[in-house]
N, C-alpha and C positions, 0 to 999 in steps of 0.2 A: 490760462490759469497758472498760478505760481507753482514752481516745482517743489517748494518746501511745505505745501499744504496749508499755507496761511492765507487768510482772506482779509481784504481791506473792509473796514466799516463803511457803510453807505447810508444815505438818508438820515432817518431819525437816530440811528445808532451812533452817528457822529456828533449828535447834539448832547449838551449837558442835561442832566435830569431836570434842572430848573427850566431850561428852554422847552423841553418836551411837556412839562407840566403846564407851562404858560400857554402853549398851543392847545393842549387838551382843554384847559379852562375856557379859552376863547370859543372853542367848538361847542362846549357845553352851554355857554351863555347864548350863543347864536341859536342852538337848537331850542332852548327854552323860550327865547324871544319870538321865534317863528311858530312855536306851538307844536313842534315835531318831536320833542324830547319825551321819553317814556315817563309816564306818571304812575308812581307807586300807589296802588289802591289798598284799602284796608284788608282785602282778601289776600293780596300779595304779602302784606305784613304778617298776617296770621299764619301763613305757610312757612315763613322764615326761610331756613336753609333747606327745606324739603326738596328732594330731587323729583324731576318729572318722570313719567313712565317711559320716555324715550331714552333714558339713560341706560347704557349697557350694564352698569353695575347692578341695577335693580330689575333688569329684564334680560336674563341670559339667552332666551330664545331670539331676541332681537340681535344680540351679539353674534350668535351662531349663524343667523341668516346673513348678516353683514360679512362675516368671514367667508361664507360660501360664495357670495357674489364677488368678493374681492379675489378669491382663488380662481374662479372661472375667468374673470377678466385677465388676471395675471397669466394664466396658462394660454389663453388665446393670443396674447401679445408675444409670448415666447415662440409659439408655433409659426407666427407670421415672420419672425425674424430669422428662423432657421432654414 
C-alpha cells in the first residue's frame, strides 16, 4: 500500500467515460439479443419510481433488524480476534 494514502485506478476506472459507455452498450445489446434483458412491463411503468417494501427508508423495522444482525456479527468477530 502507498504511504501517502493514494490509490491507483484499476479496471474500468482507468477507462474514459466514452469507452465505459461503449462496453455497457455492447453488453445491453447482447442481453437483448439473447433474450435475457429485463423487459419493462406496463405494471412497472405504472409504479414509476415507487420504492419496494424491502427498502429501509419505508420499512424501519427491517432497518432495525438488519442493524441488530450486523451488530451481532461485528461483536462476534471482535471476540475472536482478542
